[in-house]
N, C-alpha and C positions, 0 to 999 in steps of 0.2 A: 930713574933707577938703572944702574948699570947691569948689563948682561955679562957679569964679570968673567966667568970661565968659558963662556961660549957654548953653543949647542954641540959642537964637535967634541969638545972635551968631555961634556956630560954624556955624550953617546958612548965614549970609551969607558967612562966610569960605570955606566948602566950595564955594560956587558960583564962587569966583574960580579963576583958573588955578592949578593945582597947581605948586608949586616943583619944580625939577629934583632928583630924588632918585637918588643913585648906588647902584650895587650894594653898595658898602661900607656906606652908611647903611642900606640895607635889611637888611643882615646884623646891624647893631646893633639895629635895631627888632625883628627876629625874636628875637634873643637876649634882649633886655629883656622882650619879651612872654612868652617862654618862662620867664624867670626868675620871673615872677609866679606861674606854676603851681607851681614848686618851693617858693618861699618861703611860699605860702599853705598848703601841706601841712605845712611846718615850724611855722607858727603853730599849727595844730590839734594836731599831734603833741606839741609842747612844752607846750601848754595842758593836754592830758590828763595829761602827766607832772607838771605843776605841781599839778594837782588831787589827785594822789596823794601830795603832800607833798614833792616834790623842789623845793626853793626856787630852785635855780639854773635850773630849767627855765622859770620864769616870766619871768626876764630874757631867756632865749633866745627865748621866744615873742614878747616885745615887740620884741626886736631884729629878728626875722624880719618882724614886721609893719611895722616902720619901713622895712626894705628893700623890702618889697612896696609900700608907699605911695610911696616915692621913685621906684620904677620906673613906677608908674601915673601919677604926676604928670609925669614926663619924657615919657611917651608921649602924654599928653593935651595938655600945655601946651608941650612942646618945650624945648630949651635950646640952648647954643652948638653942639652936635653933632647934635641931632635936630630934625625939623621940627614935631613935635606932630601934631595931626589936620590933614592936608593935602589930603584928597580926599573925595569924596562917599561912597565905599565905607566908609571908616573912620568917617565921621560917622554913617552908617547903622548900622554895627556897634555903636557905642557908645551912640547916642541913638535908634536906630530901634525897630522892633517888639520886638526881643530885649532891648533895654535893658541892655547889658553894663555900662555905667557905673553904673547904679542897683544892679545886683547886686554889683558890686565895692565900691561905697561902703557898701552895707548890710553886707557882710562885714567891712569895716574897723571900722565903728561897733559891730558885734556883738562883734568880737574885743576891742575896747577895754573894753566893758562886762564881758565875761567875765574879762579880766585883773584889772579892779578888784574884781570879785566874789570871785575866787580869792584875791587878796591880802588882802582884807578878811574873808575867811572867812564871808561871809554865806550864808544858807540857800539862796538862789536860784542859787548858783554852779553847782550840779550841773545845774540846768535850762538855764541859759545855755550851759553847756559842751555839753550834748546838742544844743541848737539850733545851736551853732557847728559841731559835727560834721556835722549834717544839711545845713547851708548849704554845706559843702565840695563836694558833688556838683553842684548847679546853678552854683556858682562856677567849677568846673573846666570845665563845659560852655561857659560864657560865655567863659572865657579861651581855650579851645581854638578856639572860633569866631573870636575876634578874631585870634588868632595865625595862623589859616588865611588870613584876609584879607591880613595882611602877607606871607605866603608867596606868595599868588596875585599880589599886586601886584609882588613881587620877580621872579617868573617872567615876568610881562608886560614888566617893564622890561628884563630880560635878553634877551627875544626882540626887543624894539625895538632894543636896542643892537646885537645881531647883525645885524639887517636893515640898520641904518644903516651898519654896517661893510662889509657885503657890497655895499651900494649904492655906498659910497665907493670900494671896491676896483674896482667895475665902471667907475666914472668914470676912475679912474687907468689901468685897462687900456685904456680907449678913447683916452686921451691918449697912452699908450705906443704904441698901434697907429699913431696919426697920426705920432708921432715916428719910428717905423720906416719909414714911407712916405717921410717927408722925408729920412731918412738914406739910404735906397735911391736916391732920385732924386739926392741930392747926390753919392753915389758914382759914379753914371753920368756926371754932369756933370764930376766931377773926372777921370774916366778919359778923357773927351774932351778935357779941357784939357791932358792929358799933364803935362809938367814943371811948368807954371805952376799946376797944380791939386793938387800933392802935399800942400801944407798943408791945403787944403780937404778932401782925402781923409782925412787924419789926423783932422780934426774929425768928419767923417761916420762914420768907424769908431768913434771914441770914443762918439758919440751912439748908435750901434747897440749897443755894449757896455752903456751906461747903461740903455737900454730893456730889454735882456735881464735885467739885475739887478732892474729894477722888476718885471718879470713874475714872477721868483722870489720877491720879497718879497710880492707880491700873493697868490701861491699859498700861501705860508706863513701869511700873515695870515688868509686865508679858512679854511685848515685849523684854525688855532687857534680861530677864532670859532665853529666848528661842533662842535668836539671836546668 
């Protein structure tokens, strides 16, 4: 897999303002990151079976590796539905001290060599397979670490969204309160105007009903946001 844009270019991009990522997109990112863990295990499992002479297992291992690579490329580079590496935390997870991207790309390269060795039945196939099995543990640790970053980012985004909703509901409540005051004063004026103020009184009563419905909607929205 090519490291197409390079860590330096991504470092510059990470410094830019992160795009708005919705909760739905975070769900896709977490799912795709988690899928890499599952497919990496399938790569190793079917490679072991292929080494035991099960010819169909080699294709299954290669197919799992292709799925693994597609998921990793989508998470790194993005596509029409995903943003790629869009913040400093992800850049650090992939290219920082832990070097998750290096670990992942090393696993891919090693799996490809192992597949070729098994297919060609060369002597070093067993050694390559053992090394592939051993590489699965640090790979899983790297994938778990990166997936945790996506999950942490998603939780922070959800907390921000709830706060924004609560703040917005507070603004609406404030406006509704002012509307109730206007409605109350209008009803007083209408009662003083007697017959000539009847239509005004109807409007004032309707405004009071509207503010009541706004209050109920606000309470329901706030309950939904914190549940």
